[in-house]
C-alpha positions in Angstrom: 11.2 -32.0 5.3 9.1 -29.1 3.9 6.7 -27.2 5.9 3.5 -27.4 5.6 1.5 -24.1 4.4 -0.7 -24.8 7.6 2.6 -24.1 9.9 3.3 -20.8 7.8 -0.3 -19.7 8.6 0.0 -20.6 12.1 3.7 -18.8 12.5 2.4 -15.7 10.9 -0.9 -15.7 13.0 0.2 -17.0 16.2 -2.8 -15.9 18.3 -5.8 -16.7 15.9 -8.1 -19.9 16.3 -8.8 -21.7 13.0 -9.4 -25.0 11.7 -6.7 -25.6 9.1 -8.9 -27.8 7.3 -11.4 -25.2 6.2 -11.2 -24.7 2.5 -12.4 -21.2 2.6 -9.3 -20.4 5.1 -8.4 -16.9 3.9 -8.3 -13.2 4.4 -11.1 -12.5 6.8 -11.2 -15.8 8.3 -10.0 -14.1 12.0 -9.3 -10.1 12.4 -5.5 -10.6 12.0 -5.8 -11.9 8.1 -6.2 -8.7 6.4 -4.4 -7.7 3.2 -1.4 -6.7 5.4 -1.4 -10.2 6.8 -1.6 -12.0 3.3 1.0 -10.0 2.0 3.3 -11.1 5.3 2.2 -14.6 4.7 2.9 -14.6 1.3 6.5 -13.1 1.8 7.1 -16.0 4.6 6.3 -18.4 1.9 8.5 -17.0 -0.7 11.3 -17.4 1.8 10.3 -20.6 3.0 9.8 -22.3 -0.4 12.2 -20.2 -2.4 9.5 -19.0 -5.1 8.2 -15.2 -5.9 5.0 -14.0 -6.4 4.1 -11.6 -8.7 2.3 -8.3 -7.6 -0.9 -9.6 -9.7 -0.4 -13.1 -8.1 0.0 -11.6 -4.4 -3.7 -9.5 -5.2 -5.2 -13.1 -6.2 -4.1 -15.5 -3.8 -6.4 -15.1 -0.5 -6.8 -18.5 0.7 -4.7 -21.0 1.8 -6.3 -23.4 -0.8 -5.7 -20.8 -3.6 -1.8 -20.2 -2.1 -1.4 -24.3 -2.1 -2.7 -24.6 -5.7 -0.7 -21.6 -7.0 2.7 -23.3 -5.1 1.8 -26.9 -6.6 1.4 -25.1 -10.2 5.2 -24.1 -9.1 6.4 -27.7 -8.2 5.9 -26.9 -4.5 4.1 -29.2 -2.2 2.7 -27.3 0.8 
């Protein structure tokens, strides 16, 4: 079974309180989710889904919705 993207967010930010259904969930949603948090989340996604993000993609992927959409374009259901 594939791990859901929300599970990765919870793993990366274990102390954060957030609504995983919020379409704007992303950088700045809580203090821990900054640019370094995004980078680490994307690295976790790369490891989990066996994909690679380019530097420019990493700079653009700032919300769960954007990450999910990009993963889908790579053939990954997250």
